[in-house]
C-alpha positions in Angstrom: -5.9 3.8 18.8 -4.2 7.1 19.6 -5.6 10.0 18.2 -4.1 10.4 14.7 -5.9 12.8 12.4 -3.5 15.0 10.3 -4.5 17.9 8.1 -4.2 16.5 4.3 -1.1 17.7 2.5 -1.4 20.5 -0.2 0.3 20.2 -3.6 3.7 21.8 -3.2 6.2 21.4 -6.0 9.1 22.9 -4.0 8.9 20.0 -1.2 9.8 16.6 -2.2 6.6 14.1 -2.3 7.2 10.6 -1.5 4.8 9.5 -4.2 6.5 11.5 -6.7 10.1 10.4 -5.7 8.7 6.8 -6.2 7.4 7.6 -9.5 10.6 9.0 -10.7 12.2 5.9 -9.3 10.2 3.6 -11.5 10.4 5.6 -14.6 7.4 7.8 -14.2 7.0 11.5 -15.4 4.6 12.9 -12.6 7.6 14.4 -10.8 9.5 17.7 -10.3 13.0 18.6 -9.9 12.8 18.5 -6.2 11.6 15.1 -6.2 14.3 13.8 -8.7 17.0 15.3 -6.3 15.6 13.4 -3.6 15.2 10.4 -5.4 19.0 10.5 -6.5 19.7 10.3 -2.7 17.3 7.6 -1.9 19.1 5.5 -4.7 22.4 6.1 -3.2 21.4 4.7 0.1 19.3 1.8 -1.7 20.2 1.2 -5.2 18.3 -1.9 -5.4 15.1 -0.1 -4.7 13.7 -0.2 -8.2 13.8 -4.0 -8.0 11.9 -3.9 -4.9 9.1 -1.5 -6.3 8.9 -4.0 -9.3 8.4 -6.9 -7.3 6.0 -5.1 -5.1 3.8 -4.2 -8.1 4.2 -7.9 -9.6 2.9 -9.1 -6.2 0.2 -6.8 -6.0 -1.1 -8.3 -9.3 -0.7 -11.7 -8.2 -2.8 -10.9 -4.9 -5.6 -9.2 -6.9 -6.0 -12.1 -9.5 -5.9 -14.5 -6.3 -8.5 -12.5 -4.6 -10.5 -12.2 -7.9 -10.5 -16.0 -8.2 -11.4 -16.3 -4.8 -14.7 -14.7 -5.5 -13.9 -10.9 -4.2 -15.4 -8.3 -6.3 -14.8 -5.5 -4.1 -11.3 -3.9 -3.5 -10.3 -0.9 -1.5 -6.7 0.2 -2.1 -5.6 2.4 0.6 -2.4 4.4 0.1 -2.4 3.5 -3.8 0.1 6.0 -4.9 0.2 7.5 -8.2 -1.3 5.7 -11.0 1.4 3.3 -13.1 1.2 0.1 -15.0 -0.7 -2.7 -13.6 -3.1 -0.7 -11.4 -5.9 -2.7 -9.3 -8.8 -1.9 -11.3 -7.2 -2.8 -14.5 -6.0 -6.3 -12.8 -9.4 -7.0 -11.1 -11.8 -6.0 -13.9 -9.7 -8.1 -16.3 -10.2 -11.1 -14.2 -13.6 -10.5 -12.8 -15.6 -7.9 -15.2 -17.7 -5.7 -13.0 -15.4 -5.7 -10.0 -15.7 -2.4 -8.1 -12.4 -0.8 -6.9 -11.8 2.2 -4.5 -8.6 3.9 -4.3 -7.8 6.0 -1.4 -4.7 8.2 -0.9 -4.2 11.7 1.0 -1.9 13.2 -1.8 -3.8 15.6 -4.0 -1.6 14.9 -6.9 -2.3 11.2 -6.6 -5.9 12.0 -6.3 -6.1 14.1 -9.4 -4.1 11.7 -11.7 -6.3 9.0 -10.6 -9.4 10.8 -11.1 -8.2 11.5 -14.6 -7.5 8.0 -15.8 -10.6 6.8 -14.3 -13.2 9.3 -15.4 -14.9 7.0 -17.8 -15.2 3.9 -15.5 -18.1 3.6 -13.4 -17.0 0.9 -11.1 -14.2 2.9 -9.7 -13.7 5.5 -7.6 -11.0 7.6 -5.8 -11.1 9.1 -2.2 -8.9 11.5 -0.6 -8.4 10.9 2.7 -5.7 9.9 5.3 -5.3 6.3 6.1 -5.3 7.0 9.8 -8.8 8.3 9.7 -10.5 5.0 9.1 -13.7 6.0 10.0 -13.9 8.8 7.4 -12.7 6.4 4.7 -15.5 3.9 5.5 -18.1 6.3 5.4 -17.1 8.4 2.5 -19.8 8.8 -0.2 -16.9 7.8 -2.6 -16.4 4.5 -0.9 -20.2 3.6 0.2 -21.6 4.4 -3.4 -19.6 1.3 -4.7 -18.6 -0.6 -1.9 -21.1 -2.7 0.5 -19.2 -3.6 3.6 -21.9 -6.3 4.6 -20.5 -8.1 1.4 -17.0 -9.4 0.9 -14.5 -7.1 0.4 -10.5 -6.9 0.1 -8.7 -4.2 1.8 -5.2 -3.6 0.3 -2.5 -2.0 2.2 0.4 -2.0 -0.2 3.4 -0.4 1.0 1.4 1.7 3.3 1.9 0.5 6.9 5.8 1.2 6.9 5.3 5.0 6.3 3.0 4.9 9.5 5.7 5.4 12.1 3.5 5.2 15.1 3.2 1.6 15.9 -0.3 2.2 17.9 -1.6 4.0 14.8 -0.4 1.4 12.5 -2.1 -1.2 14.5 -5.2 0.7 15.0 -5.8 1.1 11.4 -5.4 -2.6 10.7 -7.6 -3.6 13.6 -10.4 -1.3 12.6 -10.5 -2.5 9.1 -10.5 -5.9 10.1 -13.4 -5.1 12.4 -15.1 -3.9 9.6 -14.6 -6.8 7.2 -17.6 -9.0 6.7 -17.0 -12.7 6.6 -15.2 -14.0 3.3 -13.2 -10.4 3.4 -9.5 -10.4 2.9 -6.9 -8.3 4.0 -3.7 -8.0 1.7 -0.5 -6.3 3.1 3.0 -5.6 1.7 5.7 -4.1 4.4 9.2 -3.3 4.3 11.2 -4.8 7.0 14.7 -4.2 8.7 15.7 -7.9 9.2 17.6 -8.2 6.0 19.3 -4.7 5.7 18.9 -2.9 8.8 21.4 -0.2 8.0 20.0 0.7 4.4 16.5 0.8 6.1 17.5 2.7 8.9 19.0 5.2 6.5 15.9 5.4 4.3 13.8 5.5 7.3 15.6 9.2 8.2 15.3 10.2 4.4 11.5 9.5 4.2 10.8 10.5 7.8 7.8 13.1 7.9 8.8 16.5 9.1 5.9 16.5 11.5 6.9 13.4 13.2 7.4 13.8 16.9 11.3 13.9 17.2 11.0 12.2 20.6 9.8 9.1 18.4 11.8 6.0 19.6 11.4 4.1 16.6 14.5 4.7 14.4 14.0 1.9 11.8 11.4 -0.1 9.8 9.5 -3.0 11.7 10.9 -6.4 11.9 8.8 -9.2 10.3 7.9 -10.3 13.7 6.0 -7.1 14.2 4.3 -7.5 10.9 2.8 -11.1 11.5 0.5 -9.6 14.0 -1.5 -7.5 11.7 -2.9 -10.9 10.6 -4.4 -11.8 14.0 -7.8 -13.3 13.9 -7.6 -14.1 10.2 -6.9 -17.3 8.5 -3.6 -16.7 6.5 -3.6 -17.7 2.8 -0.6 -20.2 1.8 2.3 -19.4 1.9 1.8 -16.9 4.6 3.7 -13.8 5.4 6.9 -14.1 3.0 9.3 -12.2 1.1 7.2 -11.0 -2.0 8.9 -13.0 -4.7 7.8 -16.0 -2.6 4.2 -15.1 -2.4 2.4 -17.5 -5.0 5.0 -16.7 -7.9 3.4 -17.4 -11.4 4.7 -20.4 -13.2 7.7 -19.5 -15.6 8.0 -16.0 -14.1 11.6 -14.9 -14.0 12.9 -15.6 -10.3 14.5 -13.4 -8.0 15.7 -14.6 -4.8 13.3 -13.8 -1.9 15.8 -12.5 0.4 17.0 -10.0 -2.0 13.7 -8.2 -1.6 13.3 -6.6 2.1 9.4 -6.6 1.8 7.0 -8.9 3.1 3.6 -9.7 2.4 0.6 -11.9 2.9 -3.2 -12.1 2.5 -5.5 -13.1 5.5 -9.2 -14.3 5.2 -12.3 -13.4 7.7 -14.1 -16.4 8.5 
């Protein structure tokens, strides 16, 4: 894995922030004028982005409930984003009381809001860390005080890896987490793909591109589904595999969305 540590971001209300931009898009209030201006530009490029975000949250809920039913009682949500309805701890602890949840994000605003939300929840903690620094995450007291990596755990990488533009770094993150998983653990991933709307995803890529990304970077679009599948190498894929989010174990009677209208795929793998 290439050297990938970065300085953690500082709160700056004058610069658009991805978590706050997405918060505005889904109707949240934790954003500033600069974020709302950026969100308008994003929605011009991808007007169906709110649908994708809703489907992502719904799929996250289904994945967490499945994992709880499979016996998982430890969850680590890396790149969790600003708290919204249907948080992992709410779903997991409703399905399996006593489940322990650790949220990880590098954004100080996300961390502050999550800590305030969880102040009275002893089975949940928040860690400020960059997803690229997996060793720091796995050894952080905020994680080790709740999570026993010798026991089954679920690592959740929902809408995270597609903002890691360096392919070797994204692959290294997943490999290190897979290596840290004990037998019976699971890895859940949701990832934007370029296969369906390559022009839209390319334009979004430019809008969300980090200012400190090397301009010589050859990648100019999101990954294709064929590049997402290998993240599950060495794991047993849970049925139905890596599919468009609406097609991942939809709840009976749930309003249907055509899978191809959601250019995000996801899956869950189990380590034996």
